[in-house]
C-alpha positions in Angstrom: 102.0 -66.9 216.5 101.6 -70.2 214.6 103.6 -73.0 215.9 106.7 -73.8 213.9 105.8 -77.6 214.0 102.7 -77.1 212.0 102.7 -77.4 208.1 101.8 -73.8 207.6 104.9 -72.6 209.4 107.5 -74.9 207.6 108.3 -72.5 204.7 110.0 -69.1 204.7 107.0 -67.5 203.6 104.8 -69.0 206.3 107.3 -68.1 208.9 107.5 -64.5 207.7 103.7 -64.0 207.7 103.5 -65.5 211.2 106.1 -63.3 212.6 104.6 -60.2 210.9 101.2 -61.0 212.5 102.9 -61.4 215.8 104.6 -58.0 215.5 101.3 -56.4 214.3 99.6 -57.7 217.5 102.4 -56.3 219.6 102.1 -52.9 218.3 105.5 -52.5 216.5 105.8 -49.6 214.2 107.0 -51.5 211.1 106.0 -55.1 211.7 106.6 -56.4 208.2 110.0 -54.6 207.9 111.1 -56.0 211.3 109.9 -59.4 210.5 111.8 -59.5 207.4 115.0 -58.2 208.9 114.7 -60.8 211.8 114.3 -63.7 209.4 117.3 -62.6 207.3 119.6 -62.2 210.3 118.3 -65.4 212.1 118.3 -67.7 209.1 121.1 -66.3 207.2 119.0 -65.3 204.3 119.1 -62.5 201.7 116.2 -60.4 200.2 116.3 -62.8 197.1 115.9 -65.8 199.4 112.7 -64.4 200.8 111.4 -63.3 197.4 112.4 -66.1 194.9 112.8 -68.9 197.4 110.0 -68.1 199.7 108.5 -71.6 199.4 111.7 -73.3 200.7 111.3 -75.3 203.9 112.7 -74.3 207.2 114.3 -76.9 209.7 112.1 -77.3 212.8 115.0 -76.2 215.1 115.6 -73.1 213.0 111.8 -72.3 213.1 111.8 -72.9 216.8 114.8 -70.4 217.4 113.2 -67.9 215.2 109.9 -68.1 217.1 111.8 -67.5 220.4 113.6 -64.4 218.9 110.3 -63.1 217.6 108.7 -63.4 221.1 111.5 -61.5 222.7 111.1 -58.8 220.1 107.5 -58.6 220.6 108.1 -58.2 224.3 110.4 -55.2 223.8 113.8 -56.3 223.2 115.4 -54.3 220.4 116.0 -55.9 217.0 119.5 -54.9 217.1 120.1 -56.8 220.4 118.6 -59.9 218.8 120.7 -59.8 215.7 123.8 -58.4 217.5 124.3 -55.8 214.7 123.3 -52.3 213.7 124.0 -50.1 210.7 125.4 -46.6 211.4 126.9 -44.3 208.8 126.4 -47.2 206.2 128.8 -49.4 208.4 127.7 -52.6 209.9 128.6 -52.6 213.6 128.7 -55.6 215.9 127.2 -55.0 219.4 127.7 -56.2 222.8 125.9 -56.0 226.2 128.2 -53.1 227.2 127.5 -50.9 224.1 124.6 -48.6 223.2 122.7 -49.4 220.0 123.9 -46.7 217.7 121.0 -44.5 216.7 120.5 -42.3 213.6 120.3 -39.1 215.7 124.0 -39.6 216.5 124.8 -39.3 212.8 124.2 -35.6 213.4 127.3 -35.5 215.5 129.4 -37.1 212.6 128.0 -34.6 210.1 129.0 -31.7 212.4 132.5 -33.2 213.0 133.2 -33.6 209.4 131.8 -30.1 208.6 134.2 -28.6 211.0 137.2 -30.2 209.0 135.8 -30.3 205.6 139.0 -31.2 203.8 138.9 -35.0 203.2 142.8 -35.4 203.4 143.0 -33.4 206.7 145.7 -35.2 209.1 143.4 -35.1 212.1 144.0 -36.5 215.6 140.6 -37.6 216.9 139.6 -38.5 220.4 136.3 -40.3 221.2 135.3 -40.1 224.9 132.9 -42.9 225.8 133.4 -44.7 222.4 131.0 -47.6 223.0 130.8 -49.7 219.9 133.2 -47.2 218.2 130.5 -46.0 215.9 131.3 -42.3 215.9 135.1 -42.9 215.7 134.8 -45.4 212.9 132.5 -43.2 210.8 134.8 -40.2 211.1 137.9 -42.2 210.1 136.1 -43.8 207.4 135.5 -40.3 205.9 139.1 -38.9 206.6 141.7 -41.4 205.6 144.7 -39.3 207.0 143.0 -39.2 210.5 144.1 -41.1 213.4 141.7 -41.9 216.3 141.7 -42.8 219.9 138.6 -44.2 221.7 138.2 -44.4 225.5 135.5 -46.3 227.4 135.1 -47.0 231.1 133.5 -50.5 230.2 136.2 -53.0 229.2 133.5 -54.9 227.3 132.7 -51.8 225.2 136.3 -51.1 224.6 136.9 -54.6 223.4 133.9 -54.4 221.1 135.0 -51.0 219.7 138.5 -52.5 218.9 136.8 -55.3 217.0 134.6 -53.1 215.0 137.5 -50.9 214.0 139.4 -54.1 213.0 136.5 -55.2 210.9 136.5 -52.0 209.0 140.3 -52.1 208.3 140.9 -49.1 210.6 143.4 -50.8 213.1 146.4 -49.0 211.7 144.8 -45.7 212.4 143.0 -46.2 215.7 143.5 -47.6 219.2 141.1 -48.1 222.1 141.8 -47.6 225.8 139.9 -48.4 229.0 139.5 -45.6 231.3 137.2 -42.7 232.8 137.0 -40.0 230.2 140.4 -38.5 229.7 142.1 -39.5 233.1 144.0 -42.3 231.4 145.8 -39.7 229.3 149.0 -37.7 230.0 149.6 -34.6 227.8 153.0 -33.2 228.7 152.9 -30.8 225.6 150.3 -29.2 223.3 151.7 -31.1 220.4 150.0 -34.2 221.7 146.6 -32.8 222.0 143.6 -33.5 219.6 142.3 -31.6 216.7 138.8 -33.1 217.3 137.2 -34.5 220.3 133.8 -36.1 220.1 131.5 -37.6 222.8 128.1 -39.2 223.2 128.0 -39.3 226.9 125.4 -40.6 229.4 122.9 -37.7 229.7 119.7 -39.3 231.2 118.8 -37.7 234.6 118.8 -40.7 237.1 115.1 -40.1 238.1 114.1 -40.3 234.4 115.6 -43.6 233.6 112.6 -45.6 234.9 110.3 -43.8 232.5 112.3 -44.6 229.3 111.1 -47.0 226.8 111.5 -50.6 227.7 113.9 -51.0 224.6 116.2 -48.6 226.3 115.9 -48.9 230.1 115.9 -52.8 230.1 118.4 -53.5 227.3 120.9 -50.6 227.1 123.9 -50.4 229.5 123.1 -48.3 232.4 126.6 -47.0 232.5 125.9 -45.5 229.2 122.5 -44.0 230.2 122.9 -42.6 233.7 124.0 -38.9 233.6 123.7 -38.4 237.4 121.1 -36.5 239.3 120.7 -33.8 236.6 121.9 -35.7 233.6 124.9 -33.4 233.4 127.7 -35.2 235.3 129.5 -36.4 232.2 129.4 -32.9 230.5 130.9 -31.4 233.7 133.9 -33.8 233.5 134.3 -33.3 229.8 134.0 -29.5 230.0 136.9 -29.4 232.6 139.1 -31.7 230.5 138.6 -30.1 227.1 140.8 -27.1 227.4 143.7 -29.5 228.0 142.7 -32.0 225.3 142.1 -29.6 222.3 144.9 -28.5 220.1 145.1 -24.9 218.9 142.4 -24.8 216.3 140.8 -27.8 217.9 137.0 -28.5 217.9 134.8 -30.5 220.2 131.4 -32.0 219.3 129.1 -33.4 222.0 125.8 -35.1 221.7 123.0 -33.6 223.7 119.9 -35.0 225.3 116.5 -33.3 224.7 116.5 -29.8 226.4 120.2 -29.8 227.5 121.5 -27.3 225.0 121.5 -24.1 227.3 122.9 -25.9 230.3 125.8 -27.6 228.5 126.6 -24.4 226.8 126.9 -22.7 230.2 129.3 -25.5 231.4 131.4 -25.2 228.3 131.5 -21.3 228.5 132.7 -21.5 232.1 135.8 -23.2 230.9 136.5 -20.7 228.1 134.8 -22.7 225.3 132.3 -20.8 223.5 129.6 -22.7 221.4 129.8 -22.3 217.6 126.3 -21.1 217.1 123.1 -23.1 217.8 123.3 -26.9 218.3 122.9 -29.0 215.2 119.5 -30.5 214.9 118.7 -34.2 214.1 116.0 -35.2 211.7 113.3 -34.8 214.3 114.4 -31.1 214.9 116.1 -31.9 218.3 119.1 -29.8 219.2 121.5 -32.9 219.1 125.1 -31.9 218.5 126.7 -28.9 220.2 130.0 -27.7 218.7 132.7 -25.7 220.7 136.4 -24.6 220.5 138.9 -22.8 222.8 138.7 -19.0 222.8 142.4 -18.9 221.6 141.7 -21.2 218.6 
């Protein structure tokens, strides 16, 4: 990559070209797009700045900082980790080292949850187990203005980030976040305190498979959010055991799945009296991604 101290790298256009070439050599799938996004985030620019003001000079210290960020991206660090932000369900989420980067695949869960409760004014009680950045919970609450949500995460840093994101979206009055392991922090003395909707994107990677994940995941996502135990199903076992006591009459649970886990998770749910509502919903790549279940009595 051209040194930022040279004349050819002192304008926005020159920097954009240099970063794009660097990303092309590194084999990134969309080098031009990623270069543009990195410049915008790192230099606080807009699309208009890069188009109509492309010849504006860049301060040497800013160019040097951008060069460092580009090198980290070329070595496999996700763009969202460099910028500290990621869009999900058209909402702009801030990230922390304790949270996963929200992925488009997970929007399949949100779609399934909203379809289960199609009335926009439904007064839902929503529980998000392993809330992370709060992406799933915030997306649902943004679409259901009469819903109230509770997010739980074992990582204090993740819970803090989820709380901050919910506040940024103006959802504080309808949401709260707790630190705890799944539902163990909750006490339900009566069915009236249960939830209409329980959602979770739990850790589901088999421990022996983690070393083979893409570097963007294994080196930069929190291990607590990846490691699903020896067979990848530990979290599903805990959630399945808890769901009968968590779901209100007529309640629905939507769980994200890893590749090839549909049958195993369906069996765990069925053993707790929780039949699945048809085949798992598939994401845009055709992967069975969101499994929907409910108590037999609902």
